[in-house]
N, C-alpha and C positions, 0 to 999 in steps of 0.2 A: 678464725680467731677464737681462742678459748675464753672462758669466763674471766680468768685472771688478767689476760691481756686487755679485754674490754674494760675491766675496772680500772686498769692503769691509764688507759687512754682517757676515760671519763675524768679521772682525777687531774690529768694534765690539762684538759679543757677547762675544768673549773678553776684551776690555778691560773691559767692564762687569762680567763675572763676577769678574775679578781685583780690580777696585775693591771690589766687595762683599765678597770674601774678606778683603782687606786691612783694610777697615773693621770687619769682624767680629772679626778678630784684635786690632785696636786697642781696640775696645770691651771685649772680654774682658780685655785687659791692664789697661785703666784700671779696670775693675770690681774686679779682683783686688787692686789697690793702693789703691782708693778708700777714704776714711774712711766711717764709718757715717752721717755727716751733714756738710753744708757747715759746720757749727759745731763740728766735732771735728777735732783735729789729732793726728798721731802723736807719741807721747812718744819718749824715748830707747830704748825697747824696741819693736822691730818687731812690729806686731800689737796693740799697746796704744794706744788713742786716748783723749784727754781732751777734754771739751767746754769751749769758751771761753765768755766772757760772751755772753748772748743780746743781741739788738738793744735799743737804748734804747727804753723804753716797754713792753717785753714784760712781761706780768704772769702768772706761772704760776697765780695763783689763779683767773683767768678764762679760761685757755687751754684749748683743746680737747685731747683725748687725742693727736691727731696732732701738735699743736704741742709738747706736753710731750715726746713721743718725739723730735721733730726737734731740740730743744734739750737733750736728755739728762737730763730730770727723771724720777724714778720716777712710775709712773702714780698718779693720784688714787685713794684707796681707794673701794671700792664703796659705794653709798648705804646699804647695811645694815651696813657695817663699824662697829666700836665707835668711840665718840667720841674715845678716846685715839689711835686709828690716824689719824684725820683731823688731830688736833692735832699729832701727830708729823710727818705729811706736810707740814703748813703750815710747820713749822720748817725742814724740808728745802727747801721750795720758796720760802723767804723771798727776795725779789729783792734784799734788802740784803746777802746773803752774797757774799763775794768768791770768784769761781771761780778755782781754781788749775789750771794745766797743769803737772803735776809731772814729776819724774824719778823713776825707780825704781832704788834702789841695793841690790845684793845684800848680805845680811848673813851672818854665820857662825852664826846661830841658826836652828834648824829646828823647826817645829811638826809633830807627827806624828798619825796616826790614833790612836784610843784604844789603849792598850797594857796588857797584863796584865789584861784585862777579866774581872771575875767578876760574873756575874748572880746576885744573892742571892735575889731573888724577882721577882714581876711588876712591881715598882715601884722597886726599889733595885739599884744596881750599885756596884762599886768598881774603881778603876783606879790605875795607878802614875803617870799623867801628867795625867789630866783630873779636874776637878770641875765640877759644874753640872747641866744638864739636857739630855737628848737625847730626841727623838721619832723613832720608827721605824715605817715600814710599807712595803709593796712597791708598792702602787698606790693612788691616783694619785701621781705623783712630786711631791716637794717642789721648788718652783721658786724660792722667795724666802724670805729670812730677815732679820729686823730685830732689832737690839739697840741699846739706849740705856743708857749707863752713865757714871759719873764715873771719870776717870783716877785710880788710887789713889796715895796717899802710901805709898811702900814704904821698908822698912829691913831689916836682918837680924834674925834672931830675938833677942828681948830677952836681953841679957847675952852676946852673941856678936859677934865681929868677925874677918873674914878672907875674902878672895876676893870673889866676886860671886854673889849670889842673883838668880833670875830669876822673872818672872811675866808671863803673857800673857792678856789678856782678848780674847775673840773670838766672832764669830758665823759659822756656816758651814753648808755643805750637804755631806752624806756624811761618811765617816770613822768612824762608829760601827759599821757593819755591813760595811764594805769599806775598801779602802786609798785610794780617791779622796777628795779633800777640797778644796773651794774656800772660802777663809776670809779674813777681814780683821779687824784688831783693833788693840789698843794694847799696846806693850811697856813694862814698868816694872821696872827692875833696880836693885839696890843693891850698891855696892862699898864695903867697909870696910877701911881701912888705918890702923893706929895710932889706933884709936878715932874716926877721922874717916870719916863716911859720905858718899858722893856717889851721886847717882841719875841714871839715864838713862831718858828717856821719849820714845817716838816712835810714829807710826802705821805700819802695815805691811799687806801683802797677800801671799798665798801660794796657789798652786794645786799641790797635791801630785801627783807626788813632787818637784816643783821646789823651788827655794830660797825663803826668805823675802826679800821686798824691802821696804826702808824706803821710805816715801812722802816725798819731799823736794821742796823748791822747784825751779824750773826750772834754777837754777844749782847744784844739789846741796846747797845749804845747808839746815839744819833748818827745818822749818815751825814757827810758833809753836805750842807744845804743852807743857802743864804739868799737874802734879797738880791735881785739882779741875775740870779741863775737862769739860764735858758733851758727850759724843759720841753721834752717831746713825750707825749703820753699816747699810747695806742691801746684801746680797749676793744676786744674782739669776742663775740659770742660764737661758740662752736657746737658741734655735734647736735645739729637740729633734727628733731623728730616730732612729727605730728604738729608742726608749727610752733614748737617751743625749743628753747635752748636751756640746758641745765649745767653748762660748763663754759669756760672761756679762757682767754689768754690775756696777759698784760705785758706790755713792753714799756718800761718807765726809764727814761734816759735823762740824766742831768749832764748836759753837754759841757757846761762850765766846769763842773767838778770832776768830769771824766769818769762817771760810773753809770752803770746800767743794771736794772733788774728785769729779767725775762722769766715769766712763769706761766703755769697752767693752774686753773682754779676750778673747783666744782662749786655750784651754788650751795650744796649741802654743807661744804666745809666752812662757809662763812654765814651759814644760816639764811641763805638767800632763797628767793622764790624764782620759778622759771621765767625766762624772758620770752617776749613775743616779737620784739624788734619793731614795734609800731612807731617808735620815735627815737630820735638821737639829739643830743644837746651839747652846747658849749656855754658854760654857766659860771657866773660868780654868785655865790649863795651866802646868805647869813644863816648858819646852821642852828640846830636845836641844842641847847645846853640846859641841863637841869629841868627839862620838860617844857621849856619855853623857847621861842625864837629869839636868838641873841641880837644885840645891837650890832650893826654892821661896822667893821673897822674902816677907817678913812684910808682907802688905798690910793686915792687921788686919780691915778690912771694906770691901766694895765694893757699893754699891747699884746695881742694874740697874732702870731705870724702865720699860723695855719689852722684852719678849721675845715675838716673834710670828713666824709663818711662814705661807706660803700654798702651795697646791699648783697643779697644772696646770689645775685647774678653778676656781681662785680662791677656794677654801675656806680659811678662816682657822683656825689652830691656835695654842694657847698651851701652855707647859709644864704649867700647872695645869688646863688644859681641852683635852686632846689631840684631842677630836672624832673618835674612832675609831682614832687612832694609839696606839701604846704609848709611855708616858712613863717614862723612867728618871731617877731622882735619883742622881747619881754622886758618890761620895766619893773624894777623892784620898788615896792611901796613900804614906807615905815608904818609904825603902829597908828599913825594919824592919817594914813592913806595918802601921804605925800611922796612924790618920787625921790628915790635916794640912789639908784644905780641903773645904768643902761649901757648898751653897746652900740657903737656906730660902725657901719660897714665902710671899709676903705677900698676893698676889692671883694670879689665874690667869696674869697676864703681868708680875708684878713679883717680882724676886729680891733677896735679900741674901746675898752671899758672905761667908763668915767663915773665917779660918784658925785652926788649933789645934795642939796637940801640939808637935812639934819645929820647926814653922814659926813658931810664936808665941813 
């Protein structure tokens, strides 16, 4: 081979290496910006994706696990899971539900980790902002939590009128033993002026310490959402590494209004901090508004028809059957340290929230 031929070969090698390098950069760039599925699109918040309608003819009931993941459906319960878990999943996977690609709109309401927590004994606790049930253990991590409840009809305490009272129903991961918390739920608030009460109800998502975001339609208008609606909310922490999760999924279904939002979220997208999966909760909260804990709206009674959680090993837990975790029944106290909200167990996975005292 003469000098000219050697130079030509060397140029071709350099060109090929440059092409490979450029292609690698392009692939990495595309991967970093790519949605989790061809059937998911980015919402108005960078890093938050929502799944679109699956192709015509797709049936979640007969789909494989890989197909369910591709189209953004929660995994089918294990064969040995309780019958109620399968029934709940079938409601979520109903192909007649309308898939919504939402917008997320920041609110001025903040949900917080449990505050002023007092552990009374091995089963009971009190807090200034939470009522309900929490499960806690260190390992294995809780990875998913499901809650199903009716949006309450709220008002102010009987015989009172003035300002706005607030209540938030939600299911979440972490927040009882640390300050991280990934949660989603329903907001139900009551404002009274001159003996006339108006209420506001909407779905929301939050990853602490970030803000609460209302889940709205793609044009920022309110989704169909009303007292008495039957909701199923599934919050899941994903992509575990080094004992932490920095991303998750949400399945939010309004069975009554026949719509559903399924999406993937990164903690960074919502200004959240990593989860460790040390606790999981089913809660009614009086949130923080204007830097202070709000007065609790008089919700009277809220039935929760399912409360369940799973861990990284796919083991199932219930508030009334904690399966090795520690279960705490939490009573909410008002600013005078008097009880105002609690939850009774009717079955291991069924709750009835009741308010009392100054909230009633």
